[in-house]
CHARMM internal coordinates of N, CA and C (Angstrom, degrees):
IC EDIT
DIST 1 N 1 CA 1.4511
DIST 1 CA 1 C 1.5338
ANGL 1 N 1 CA 1 C 109.16
DIST 1 C 2 N 1.2826
ANGL 1 CA 1 C 2 N 117.14
DIHE 1 N 1 CA 1 C 2 N 130.96
DIST 2 N 2 CA 1.4566
ANGL 1 C 2 N 2 CA 121.62
DIHE 1 CA 1 C 2 N 2 CA 179.36
DIST 2 CA 2 C 1.5181
ANGL 2 N 2 CA 2 C 110.01
DIHE 1 C 2 N 2 CA 2 C -116.56
DIST 2 C 3 N 1.2984
ANGL 2 CA 2 C 3 N 115.58
DIHE 2 N 2 CA 2 C 3 N 141.61
DIST 3 N 3 CA 1.4548
ANGL 2 C 3 N 3 CA 121.10
DIHE 2 CA 2 C 3 N 3 CA 175.43
DIST 3 CA 3 C 1.5110
ANGL 3 N 3 CA 3 C 108.59
DIHE 2 C 3 N 3 CA 3 C -135.49
DIST 3 C 4 N 1.2935
ANGL 3 CA 3 C 4 N 117.26
DIHE 3 N 3 CA 3 C 4 N 170.27
DIST 4 N 4 CA 1.4648
ANGL 3 C 4 N 4 CA 122.88
DIHE 3 CA 3 C 4 N 4 CA 175.21
DIST 4 CA 4 C 1.5261
ANGL 4 N 4 CA 4 C 111.77
DIHE 3 C 4 N 4 CA 4 C 54.58
DIST 4 C 5 N 1.3117
ANGL 4 CA 4 C 5 N 115.67
DIHE 4 N 4 CA 4 C 5 N 61.61
DIST 5 N 5 CA 1.4661
ANGL 4 C 5 N 5 CA 122.59
DIHE 4 CA 4 C 5 N 5 CA 175.43
DIST 5 CA 5 C 1.5255
ANGL 5 N 5 CA 5 C 112.45
DIHE 4 C 5 N 5 CA 5 C 60.83
DIST 5 C 6 N 1.3040
ANGL 5 CA 5 C 6 N 117.29
DIHE 5 N 5 CA 5 C 6 N 45.56
DIST 6 N 6 CA 1.4529
ANGL 5 C 6 N 6 CA 121.26
DIHE 5 CA 5 C 6 N 6 CA 173.79
DIST 6 CA 6 C 1.5101
ANGL 6 N 6 CA 6 C 115.85
DIHE 5 C 6 N 6 CA 6 C 86.91
DIST 6 C 7 N 1.3264
ANGL 6 CA 6 C 7 N 118.85
DIHE 6 N 6 CA 6 C 7 N 3.09
DIST 7 N 7 CA 1.4672
ANGL 6 C 7 N 7 CA 120.92
DIHE 6 CA 6 C 7 N 7 CA 178.26
DIST 7 CA 7 C 1.5336
ANGL 7 N 7 CA 7 C 108.85
DIHE 6 C 7 N 7 CA 7 C -78.66
DIST 7 C 8 N 1.3252
ANGL 7 CA 7 C 8 N 117.46
DIHE 7 N 7 CA 7 C 8 N 126.14
DIST 8 N 8 CA 1.4722
ANGL 7 C 8 N 8 CA 119.02
DIHE 7 CA 7 C 8 N 8 CA 179.85
DIST 8 CA 8 C 1.5360
ANGL 8 N 8 CA 8 C 112.08
DIHE 7 C 8 N 8 CA 8 C -63.75
DIST 8 C 9 N 1.3156
ANGL 8 CA 8 C 9 N 115.64
DIHE 8 N 8 CA 8 C 9 N 150.60
DIST 9 N 9 CA 1.4660
ANGL 8 C 9 N 9 CA 122.22
DIHE 8 CA 8 C 9 N 9 CA -178.14
DIST 9 CA 9 C 1.5289
ANGL 9 N 9 CA 9 C 111.54
DIHE 8 C 9 N 9 CA 9 C -57.90
DIST 9 C 10 N 1.3340
ANGL 9 CA 9 C 10 N 117.48
DIHE 9 N 9 CA 9 C 10 N -39.07
DIST 10 N 10 CA 1.4714
ANGL 9 C 10 N 10 CA 120.11
DIHE 9 CA 9 C 10 N 10 CA -177.61
DIST 10 CA 10 C 1.5225
ANGL 10 N 10 CA 10 C 110.94
DIHE 9 C 10 N 10 CA 10 C -63.71
DIST 10 C 11 N 1.3212
ANGL 10 CA 10 C 11 N 118.49
DIHE 10 N 10 CA 10 C 11 N -33.90
DIST 11 N 11 CA 1.4666
ANGL 10 C 11 N 11 CA 120.63
DIHE 10 CA 10 C 11 N 11 CA 178.30
DIST 11 CA 11 C 1.5211
ANGL 11 N 11 CA 11 C 110.95
DIHE 10 C 11 N 11 CA 11 C -69.24
DIST 11 C 12 N 1.3109
ANGL 11 CA 11 C 12 N 117.06
DIHE 11 N 11 CA 11 C 12 N -36.10
DIST 12 N 12 CA 1.4647
ANGL 11 C 12 N 12 CA 120.12
DIHE 11 CA 11 C 12 N 12 CA 178.85
DIST 12 CA 12 C 1.5225
ANGL 12 N 12 CA 12 C 110.08
DIHE 11 C 12 N 12 CA 12 C -69.48
DIST 12 C 13 N 1.3218
ANGL 12 CA 12 C 13 N 117.50
DIHE 12 N 12 CA 12 C 13 N -41.03
DIST 13 N 13 CA 1.4666
ANGL 12 C 13 N 13 CA 120.35
DIHE 12 CA 12 C 13 N 13 CA 179.60
DIST 13 CA 13 C 1.5220
ANGL 13 N 13 CA 13 C 112.17
DIHE 12 C 13 N 13 CA 13 C -68.55
DIST 13 C 14 N 1.3251
ANGL 13 CA 13 C 14 N 117.60
DIHE 13 N 13 CA 13 C 14 N -23.72
DIST 14 N 14 CA 1.4635
ANGL 13 C 14 N 14 CA 121.15
DIHE 13 CA 13 C 14 N 14 CA 179.72
DIST 14 CA 14 C 1.5194
ANGL 14 N 14 CA 14 C 113.43
DIHE 13 C 14 N 14 CA 14 C -81.49
DIST 14 C 15 N 1.3177
ANGL 14 CA 14 C 15 N 118.88
DIHE 14 N 14 CA 14 C 15 N -10.11
DIST 15 N 15 CA 1.4546
ANGL 14 C 15 N 15 CA 120.70
DIHE 14 CA 14 C 15 N 15 CA 177.22
DIST 15 CA 15 C 1.5267
ANGL 15 N 15 CA 15 C 109.49
DIHE 14 C 15 N 15 CA 15 C -63.91
DIST 15 C 16 N 1.3280
ANGL 15 CA 15 C 16 N 116.46
DIHE 15 N 15 CA 15 C 16 N 140.78
DIST 16 N 16 CA 1.4657
ANGL 15 C 16 N 16 CA 120.88
DIHE 15 CA 15 C 16 N 16 CA -175.10
DIST 16 CA 16 C 1.5110
ANGL 16 N 16 CA 16 C 112.98
DIHE 15 C 16 N 16 CA 16 C -58.26
DIST 16 C 17 N 1.3130
ANGL 16 CA 16 C 17 N 118.26
DIHE 16 N 16 CA 16 C 17 N -45.99
DIST 17 N 17 CA 1.4546
ANGL 16 C 17 N 17 CA 119.05
DIHE 16 CA 16 C 17 N 17 CA -175.54
DIST 17 CA 17 C 1.5229
ANGL 17 N 17 CA 17 C 112.09
DIHE 16 C 17 N 17 CA 17 C -72.91
DIST 17 C 18 N 1.3188
ANGL 17 CA 17 C 18 N 118.40
DIHE 17 N 17 CA 17 C 18 N -30.49
DIST 18 N 18 CA 1.4628
ANGL 17 C 18 N 18 CA 120.85
DIHE 17 CA 17 C 18 N 18 CA 177.87
DIST 18 CA 18 C 1.5240
ANGL 18 N 18 CA 18 C 109.70
DIHE 17 C 18 N 18 CA 18 C -71.86
DIST 18 C 19 N 1.3243
ANGL 18 CA 18 C 19 N 116.51
DIHE 18 N 18 CA 18 C 19 N -48.91
DIST 19 N 19 CA 1.4643
ANGL 18 C 19 N 19 CA 119.13
DIHE 18 CA 18 C 19 N 19 CA -179.64
DIST 19 CA 19 C 1.5307
ANGL 19 N 19 CA 19 C 110.75
DIHE 18 C 19 N 19 CA 19 C -66.05
DIST 19 C 20 N 1.3158
ANGL 19 CA 19 C 20 N 117.38
DIHE 19 N 19 CA 19 C 20 N -32.76
DIST 20 N 20 CA 1.4651
ANGL 19 C 20 N 20 CA 120.35
DIHE 19 CA 19 C 20 N 20 CA 177.26
DIST 20 CA 20 C 1.5174
ANGL 20 N 20 CA 20 C 111.78
DIHE 19 C 20 N 20 CA 20 C -66.02
DIST 20 C 21 N 1.3105
ANGL 20 CA 20 C 21 N 117.16
DIHE 20 N 20 CA 20 C 21 N -40.57
DIST 21 N 21 CA 1.4635
ANGL 20 C 21 N 21 CA 120.47
DIHE 20 CA 20 C 21 N 21 CA 178.72
DIST 21 CA 21 C 1.5256
ANGL 21 N 21 CA 21 C 111.62
DIHE 20 C 21 N 21 CA 21 C -69.06
DIST 21 C 22 N 1.3224
ANGL 21 CA 21 C 22 N 116.90
DIHE 21 N 21 CA 21 C 22 N -36.91
DIST 22 N 22 CA 1.4676
ANGL 21 C 22 N 22 CA 120.19
DIHE 21 CA 21 C 22 N 22 CA 176.94
DIST 22 CA 22 C 1.5203
ANGL 22 N 22 CA 22 C 109.59
DIHE 21 C 22 N 22 CA 22 C -63.88
DIST 22 C 23 N 1.3188
ANGL 22 CA 22 C 23 N 116.88
DIHE 22 N 22 CA 22 C 23 N -44.99
DIST 23 N 23 CA 1.4625
ANGL 22 C 23 N 23 CA 120.55
DIHE 22 CA 22 C 23 N 23 CA 178.52
DIST 23 CA 23 C 1.5211
ANGL 23 N 23 CA 23 C 111.00
DIHE 22 C 23 N 23 CA 23 C -64.09
DIST 23 C 24 N 1.3051
ANGL 23 CA 23 C 24 N 117.51
DIHE 23 N 23 CA 23 C 24 N -41.81
DIST 24 N 24 CA 1.4638
ANGL 23 C 24 N 24 CA 122.23
DIHE 23 CA 23 C 24 N 24 CA 178.43
DIST 24 CA 24 C 1.5284
ANGL 24 N 24 CA 24 C 110.81
DIHE 23 C 24 N 24 CA 24 C -60.30
DIST 24 C 25 N 1.3059
ANGL 24 CA 24 C 25 N 117.40
DIHE 24 N 24 CA 24 C 25 N -41.81
DIST 25 N 25 CA 1.4615
ANGL 24 C 25 N 25 CA 122.11
DIHE 24 CA 24 C 25 N 25 CA 178.78
DIST 25 CA 25 C 1.5235
ANGL 25 N 25 CA 25 C 111.07
DIHE 24 C 25 N 25 CA 25 C -65.70
DIST 25 C 26 N 1.3197
ANGL 25 CA 25 C 26 N 117.36
DIHE 25 N 25 CA 25 C 26 N -43.77
DIST 26 N 26 CA 1.4688
ANGL 25 C 26 N 26 CA 120.35
DIHE 25 CA 25 C 26 N 26 CA -179.74
DIST 26 CA 26 C 1.5229
ANGL 26 N 26 CA 26 C 111.62
DIHE 25 C 26 N 26 CA 26 C -64.97
DIST 26 C 27 N 1.3149
ANGL 26 CA 26 C 27 N 117.06
DIHE 26 N 26 CA 26 C 27 N -43.15
DIST 27 N 27 CA 1.4715
ANGL 26 C 27 N 27 CA 120.54
DIHE 26 CA 26 C 27 N 27 CA 179.15
DIST 27 CA 27 C 1.5241
ANGL 27 N 27 CA 27 C 110.22
DIHE 26 C 27 N 27 CA 27 C -63.96
DIST 27 C 28 N 1.3182
ANGL 27 CA 27 C 28 N 117.30
DIHE 27 N 27 CA 27 C 28 N -40.41
DIST 28 N 28 CA 1.4581
ANGL 27 C 28 N 28 CA 120.58
DIHE 27 CA 27 C 28 N 28 CA 177.58
DIST 28 CA 28 C 1.5104
ANGL 28 N 28 CA 28 C 111.85
DIHE 27 C 28 N 28 CA 28 C -63.16
DIST 28 C 29 N 1.3239
ANGL 28 CA 28 C 29 N 117.29
DIHE 28 N 28 CA 28 C 29 N -40.30
DIST 29 N 29 CA 1.4670
ANGL 28 C 29 N 29 CA 120.95
DIHE 28 CA 28 C 29 N 29 CA 178.64
DIST 29 CA 29 C 1.5235
ANGL 29 N 29 CA 29 C 110.83
DIHE 28 C 29 N 29 CA 29 C -65.01
DIST 29 C 30 N 1.3214
ANGL 29 CA 29 C 30 N 116.56
DIHE 29 N 29 CA 29 C 30 N -45.38
DIST 30 N 30 CA 1.4609
ANGL 29 C 30 N 30 CA 119.51
DIHE 29 CA 29 C 30 N 30 CA 178.04
DIST 30 CA 30 C 1.5244
ANGL 30 N 30 CA 30 C 110.94
DIHE 29 C 30 N 30 CA 30 C -61.48
DIST 30 C 31 N 1.3182
ANGL 30 CA 30 C 31 N 116.47
DIHE 30 N 30 CA 30 C 31 N -39.49
DIST 31 N 31 CA 1.4629
ANGL 30 C 31 N 31 CA 120.00
DIHE 30 CA 30 C 31 N 31 CA 178.70
DIST 31 CA 31 C 1.5138
ANGL 31 N 31 CA 31 C 111.65
DIHE 30 C 31 N 31 CA 31 C -61.87
DIST 31 C 32 N 1.3118
ANGL 31 CA 31 C 32 N 117.54
DIHE 31 N 31 CA 31 C 32 N -45.21
DIST 32 N 32 CA 1.4680
ANGL 31 C 32 N 32 CA 119.95
DIHE 31 CA 31 C 32 N 32 CA 179.06
DIST 32 CA 32 C 1.5148
ANGL 32 N 32 CA 32 C 111.90
DIHE 31 C 32 N 32 CA 32 C -64.83
DIST 32 C 33 N 1.3158
ANGL 32 CA 32 C 33 N 116.51
DIHE 32 N 32 CA 32 C 33 N -42.24
DIST 33 N 33 CA 1.4616
ANGL 32 C 33 N 33 CA 120.32
DIHE 32 CA 32 C 33 N 33 CA -178.30
DIST 33 CA 33 C 1.5229
ANGL 33 N 33 CA 33 C 111.07
DIHE 32 C 33 N 33 CA 33 C -66.19
DIST 33 C 34 N 1.3144
ANGL 33 CA 33 C 34 N 118.28
DIHE 33 N 33 CA 33 C 34 N -36.53
DIST 34 N 34 CA 1.4636
ANGL 33 C 34 N 34 CA 121.18
DIHE 33 CA 33 C 34 N 34 CA -177.38
DIST 34 CA 34 C 1.5274
ANGL 34 N 34 CA 34 C 113.12
DIHE 33 C 34 N 34 CA 34 C -83.61
DIST 34 C 35 N 1.3230
ANGL 34 CA 34 C 35 N 117.73
DIHE 34 N 34 CA 34 C 35 N -33.05
DIST 35 N 35 CA 1.4606
ANGL 34 C 35 N 35 CA 120.24
DIHE 34 CA 34 C 35 N 35 CA -174.32
DIST 35 CA 35 C 1.5260
ANGL 35 N 35 CA 35 C 112.01
DIHE 34 C 35 N 35 CA 35 C -79.70
DIST 35 C 36 N 1.3141
ANGL 35 CA 35 C 36 N 118.76
DIHE 35 N 35 CA 35 C 36 N -35.29
DIST 36 N 36 CA 1.4607
ANGL 35 C 36 N 36 CA 121.15
DIHE 35 CA 35 C 36 N 36 CA -175.98
DIST 36 CA 36 C 1.5342
ANGL 36 N 36 CA 36 C 112.71
DIHE 35 C 36 N 36 CA 36 C -58.19
DIST 36 C 37 N 1.3233
ANGL 36 CA 36 C 37 N 120.92
DIHE 36 N 36 CA 36 C 37 N -48.37
DIST 37 N 37 CA 1.4646
ANGL 36 C 37 N 37 CA 119.57
DIHE 36 CA 36 C 37 N 37 CA 178.38
DIST 37 CA 37 C 1.5326
ANGL 37 N 37 CA 37 C 112.99
DIHE 36 C 37 N 37 CA 37 C -63.81
DIST 37 C 38 N 1.3219
ANGL 37 CA 37 C 38 N 117.06
DIHE 37 N 37 CA 37 C 38 N -37.95
DIST 38 N 38 CA 1.4630
ANGL 37 C 38 N 38 CA 119.45
DIHE 37 CA 37 C 38 N 38 CA 179.27
DIST 38 CA 38 C 1.5222
ANGL 38 N 38 CA 38 C 111.03
DIHE 37 C 38 N 38 CA 38 C -64.97
DIST 38 C 39 N 1.3220
ANGL 38 CA 38 C 39 N 116.80
DIHE 38 N 38 CA 38 C 39 N -38.36
DIST 39 N 39 CA 1.4576
ANGL 38 C 39 N 39 CA 120.51
DIHE 38 CA 38 C 39 N 39 CA 177.66
DIST 39 CA 39 C 1.5226
ANGL 39 N 39 CA 39 C 110.49
DIHE 38 C 39 N 39 CA 39 C -64.28
DIST 39 C 40 N 1.3093
ANGL 39 CA 39 C 40 N 117.65
DIHE 39 N 39 CA 39 C 40 N -41.94
DIST 40 N 40 CA 1.4621
ANGL 39 C 40 N 40 CA 121.40
DIHE 39 CA 39 C 40 N 40 CA 178.82
DIST 40 CA 40 C 1.5272
ANGL 40 N 40 CA 40 C 110.98
DIHE 39 C 40 N 40 CA 40 C -64.66
DIST 40 C 41 N 1.3037
ANGL 40 CA 40 C 41 N 117.14
DIHE 40 N 40 CA 40 C 41 N -41.67
DIST 41 N 41 CA 1.4663
ANGL 40 C 41 N 41 CA 120.91
DIHE 40 CA 40 C 41 N 41 CA -179.72
DIST 41 CA 41 C 1.5225
ANGL 41 N 41 CA 41 C 110.48
DIHE 40 C 41 N 41 CA 41 C -66.03
DIST 41 C 42 N 1.3123
ANGL 41 CA 41 C 42 N 117.51
DIHE 41 N 41 CA 41 C 42 N -45.15
DIST 42 N 42 CA 1.4609
ANGL 41 C 42 N 42 CA 121.10
DIHE 41 CA 41 C 42 N 42 CA 179.63
DIST 42 CA 42 C 1.5262
ANGL 42 N 42 CA 42 C 110.38
DIHE 41 C 42 N 42 CA 42 C -65.46
DIST 42 C 43 N 1.3328
ANGL 42 CA 42 C 43 N 117.02
DIHE 42 N 42 CA 42 C 43 N -41.16
DIST 43 N 43 CA 1.4643
ANGL 42 C 43 N 43 CA 120.43
DIHE 42 CA 42 C 43 N 43 CA 177.77
DIST 43 CA 43 C 1.5097
ANGL 43 N 43 CA 43 C 111.81
DIHE 42 C 43 N 43 CA 43 C -62.51
DIST 43 C 44 N 1.3210
ANGL 43 CA 43 C 44 N 117.11
DIHE 43 N 43 CA 43 C 44 N -42.35
DIST 44 N 44 CA 1.4700
ANGL 43 C 44 N 44 CA 120.42
DIHE 43 CA 43 C 44 N 44 CA 177.92
DIST 44 CA 44 C 1.5225
ANGL 44 N 44 CA 44 C 110.95
DIHE 43 C 44 N 44 CA 44 C -65.09
DIST 44 C 45 N 1.3209
ANGL 44 CA 44 C 45 N 116.68
DIHE 44 N 44 CA 44 C 45 N -39.71
DIST 45 N 45 CA 1.4656
ANGL 44 C 45 N 45 CA 120.09
DIHE 44 CA 44 C 45 N 45 CA 179.61
DIST 45 CA 45 C 1.5222
ANGL 45 N 45 CA 45 C 110.81
DIHE 44 C 45 N 45 CA 45 C -64.49
DIST 45 C 46 N 1.3374
ANGL 45 CA 45 C 46 N 116.99
DIHE 45 N 45 CA 45 C 46 N -44.60
DIST 46 N 46 CA 1.4659
ANGL 45 C 46 N 46 CA 120.87
DIHE 45 CA 45 C 46 N 46 CA 179.55
DIST 46 CA 46 C 1.5225
ANGL 46 N 46 CA 46 C 110.31
DIHE 45 C 46 N 46 CA 46 C -65.07
DIST 46 C 47 N 1.3218
ANGL 46 CA 46 C 47 N 117.62
DIHE 46 N 46 CA 46 C 47 N -42.06
DIST 47 N 47 CA 1.4567
ANGL 46 C 47 N 47 CA 121.41
DIHE 46 CA 46 C 47 N 47 CA -178.87
DIST 47 CA 47 C 1.5257
ANGL 47 N 47 CA 47 C 111.27
DIHE 46 C 47 N 47 CA 47 C -64.35
DIST 47 C 48 N 1.3313
ANGL 47 CA 47 C 48 N 117.93
DIHE 47 N 47 CA 47 C 48 N -45.21
DIST 48 N 48 CA 1.4651
ANGL 47 C 48 N 48 CA 119.81
DIHE 47 CA 47 C 48 N 48 CA -179.73
DIST 48 CA 48 C 1.5227
ANGL 48 N 48 CA 48 C 110.91
DIHE 47 C 48 N 48 CA 48 C -71.27
DIST 48 C 49 N 1.2956
ANGL 48 CA 48 C 49 N 118.29
DIHE 48 N 48 CA 48 C 49 N -30.19
DIST 49 N 49 CA 1.4690
ANGL 48 C 49 N 49 CA 121.35
DIHE 48 CA 48 C 49 N 49 CA 178.11
DIST 49 CA 49 C 1.5261
ANGL 49 N 49 CA 49 C 110.01
DIHE 48 C 49 N 49 CA 49 C -67.67
DIST 49 C 50 N 1.3433
ANGL 49 CA 49 C 50 N 117.24
DIHE 49 N 49 CA 49 C 50 N -42.46
DIST 50 N 50 CA 1.4590
ANGL 49 C 50 N 50 CA 120.36
DIHE 49 CA 49 C 50 N 50 CA 177.60
DIST 50 CA 50 C 1.5198
ANGL 50 N 50 CA 50 C 111.28
DIHE 49 C 50 N 50 CA 50 C -64.65
DIST 50 C 51 N 1.3003
ANGL 50 CA 50 C 51 N 116.87
DIHE 50 N 50 CA 50 C 51 N -37.71
DIST 51 N 51 CA 1.4709
ANGL 50 C 51 N 51 CA 120.48
DIHE 50 CA 50 C 51 N 51 CA -179.39
DIST 51 CA 51 C 1.5324
ANGL 51 N 51 CA 51 C 110.82
DIHE 50 C 51 N 51 CA 51 C -66.66
DIST 51 C 52 N 1.3150
ANGL 51 CA 51 C 52 N 117.43
DIHE 51 N 51 CA 51 C 52 N -38.69
DIST 52 N 52 CA 1.4621
ANGL 51 C 52 N 52 CA 119.94
DIHE 51 CA 51 C 52 N 52 CA 179.65
DIST 52 CA 52 C 1.5227
ANGL 52 N 52 CA 52 C 112.20
DIHE 51 C 52 N 52 CA 52 C -68.15
DIST 52 C 53 N 1.3160
ANGL 52 CA 52 C 53 N 117.93
DIHE 52 N 52 CA 52 C 53 N -36.16
DIST 53 N 53 CA 1.4577
ANGL 52 C 53 N 53 CA 120.13
DIHE 52 CA 52 C 53 N 53 CA -176.33
DIST 53 CA 53 C 1.5340
ANGL 53 N 53 CA 53 C 112.13
DIHE 52 C 53 N 53 CA 53 C -77.93
DIST 53 C 54 N 1.3475
ANGL 53 CA 53 C 54 N 118.37
DIHE 53 N 53 CA 53 C 54 N -20.35
DIST 54 N 54 CA 1.4559
ANGL 53 C 54 N 54 CA 119.56
DIHE 53 CA 53 C 54 N 54 CA -178.87
DIST 54 CA 54 C 1.5246
ANGL 54 N 54 CA 54 C 112.02
DIHE 53 C 54 N 54 CA 54 C -87.26
DIST 54 C 55 N 1.3142
ANGL 54 CA 54 C 55 N 118.91
DIHE 54 N 54 CA 54 C 55 N -16.10
DIST 55 N 55 CA 1.4765
ANGL 54 C 55 N 55 CA 120.45
DIHE 54 CA 54 C 55 N 55 CA -179.35
DIST 55 CA 55 C 1.5013
ANGL 55 N 55 CA 55 C 111.00
DIHE 54 C 55 N 55 CA 55 C -94.13
END
COOR INIT
IC SEED 1 N 1 CA 1 C
IC BUILD
């Protein structure tokens, strides 16, 4: 498959700024997927800890 006036896809993906943006997007996705559950767990722990100390 060719795009961009006959330039093969592999050449476009090998460009520094294209591959850098792809890597940046993947790292950001992994960060969101991994951080959200930890935030929920820590929030639940803090919330239940405060509730126990006030009763």
